[in-house]
C-alpha positions in Angstrom: -19.3 -8.1 19.0 -19.1 -10.1 16.0 -15.9 -9.4 13.8 -15.6 -9.2 10.1 -13.4 -11.5 8.3 -10.4 -9.5 7.0 -9.6 -6.0 5.8 -7.2 -5.3 3.2 -5.2 -2.0 3.6 -3.3 -0.7 0.6 -0.7 1.9 1.4 0.5 3.6 -2.0 3.5 5.5 -2.3 2.6 8.7 -4.4 6.0 10.5 -3.8 7.9 12.2 -6.6 10.1 9.2 -7.2 6.9 7.1 -8.3 6.3 9.5 -11.3 9.3 8.5 -13.5 8.4 5.8 -16.0 5.2 3.9 -15.3 5.7 2.9 -11.8 2.6 4.7 -10.4 0.2 4.0 -13.2 1.0 0.3 -13.1 0.5 0.2 -9.4 -2.8 2.0 -9.8 -3.8 -0.7 -12.5 -2.7 -3.6 -10.1 -4.8 -2.0 -7.2 -7.9 -1.6 -9.6 -7.4 -5.5 -10.3 -6.8 -6.3 -6.6 -10.1 -4.1 -5.7 -12.1 -5.9 -8.4 -11.2 -9.4 -6.8 -12.1 -7.9 -3.4 -15.3 -6.5 -4.6 -16.4 -9.9 -6.1 -15.6 -11.6 -3.0 -17.5 -9.0 -0.9 -14.3 -8.0 1.1 -13.5 -4.9 2.8 -10.8 -2.5 1.8 -8.9 0.7 3.0 -6.5 2.8 1.0 -3.9 5.2 2.3 -1.6 7.2 0.2 1.8 8.7 1.3 3.7 11.4 -0.6 4.4 15.1 -0.6 5.5 14.6 3.2 2.0 13.5 4.2 -0.3 10.4 4.9 -3.8 10.6 3.7 -6.8 8.0 3.8 -8.4 7.9 0.4 -10.8 5.2 1.4 -11.9 4.5 4.9 -12.4 0.8 5.9 -15.6 -0.4 3.9 -17.0 -2.9 1.5 -14.9 -2.5 -1.7 -16.7 0.3 -3.6 -17.9 -0.5 -7.2 -16.6 3.1 -8.3 -13.1 2.7 -7.0 -11.5 3.4 -10.4 -12.7 6.9 -10.4 -11.5 7.5 -6.8 -8.0 6.0 -7.8 -7.9 8.2 -11.1 -7.8 11.2 -8.8 -4.6 10.2 -7.1 -1.7 12.7 -7.5 2.1 12.3 -7.0 4.9 14.5 -6.0 7.2 15.6 -3.0 9.0 13.6 -0.6 8.5 10.1 0.8 7.2 10.0 4.4 7.8 6.2 4.7 8.2 5.8 8.4 5.2 8.2 9.2 3.2 6.2 6.7 4.2 2.8 8.2 3.6 4.1 11.8 0.1 5.5 10.9 -0.6 2.3 9.2 0.3 0.2 12.2 -1.8 2.3 14.4 -4.7 2.0 11.9 -4.3 -1.7 11.7 -4.2 -2.1 15.7 -7.5 -0.1 15.7 -9.1 -2.1 13.0 -8.4 -5.5 14.8 -11.0 -4.7 17.1 -13.5 -4.9 14.1 -11.6 -7.6 12.0 -10.3 -11.0 12.6 -7.1 -10.0 10.4 -5.7 -7.4 8.4 -3.6 -7.8 5.2 -1.3 -4.9 4.2 -0.1 -4.3 0.5 2.5 -1.7 0.5 3.1 -0.4 -3.1 6.3 1.5 -3.3 9.8 2.0 -4.7 11.3 1.9 -1.2 13.4 5.2 -1.9 13.4 6.8 1.5 16.1 7.7 3.9 13.8 6.7 7.0 14.7 4.0 9.2 11.9 1.4 9.8 13.6 -0.5 12.6 11.0 0.2 15.2 7.9 -0.5 13.0 5.8 -3.4 13.8 2.8 -4.0 11.5 1.0 -6.7 13.3 -0.4 -8.3 10.3 0.7 -10.1 7.0 2.6 -7.5 4.9 3.3 -7.8 1.2 5.7 -5.3 -0.4 5.1 -4.6 -4.0 8.2 -2.9 -5.8 7.1 -0.3 -8.1 10.7 0.8 -9.0 10.8 1.1 -13.0 14.6 2.0 -13.5 16.6 -0.2 -16.0 18.6 -1.3 -12.8 16.6 -2.0 -9.9 18.3 -0.4 -6.9 16.6 -3.0 -4.5 15.1 -0.5 -2.1 11.9 -2.3 -1.9 13.5 -5.7 -1.4 15.5 -4.5 1.5 12.5 -2.8 3.0 10.5 -6.1 2.8 13.3 -7.8 4.7 13.4 -5.1 7.4 9.6 -5.3 7.7 9.6 -9.2 7.6 7.2 -8.8 4.7 6.7 -10.8 1.4 8.2 -9.2 -1.6 6.9 -9.1 -5.1 7.9 -7.1 -8.1 5.1 -5.1 -9.9 6.0 -6.2 -13.4 5.7 -9.7 -12.3 2.0 -9.0 -10.9 1.0 -6.7 -13.8 1.7 -9.3 -16.4 
């Protein structure tokens, strides 16, 4: 079986803590820009959201849809942050997708606010943490999470500019 090149998995934190300031709306704007680039380059995408104590697949693996903005505009936020559950499901999801793709790249958009331990999580792919925290003083939860997951770290405001 011929494998496809690469799948980009976007894991978006939609918990209540992302509602403050402009973190979620800026994250959605950055995801729309990323999706546009993937669409132009004919790359595949999948999007999962996690918040309100559940993890949901918003877009199953597919060529990046042209109408992705409408789907992202329907994202609602609230409730708790099931970070460990989201990462466990993402890990299993990636493992299954590696039968169809040469590689996977994970973009995790989060403020990192969670009491969950992620010690036992192995993502088996290149992971990039995008810090969506928008407080006057950044508490560094996402940066700590990036270290724990051996992932690259970027601040959302850096990417959004």
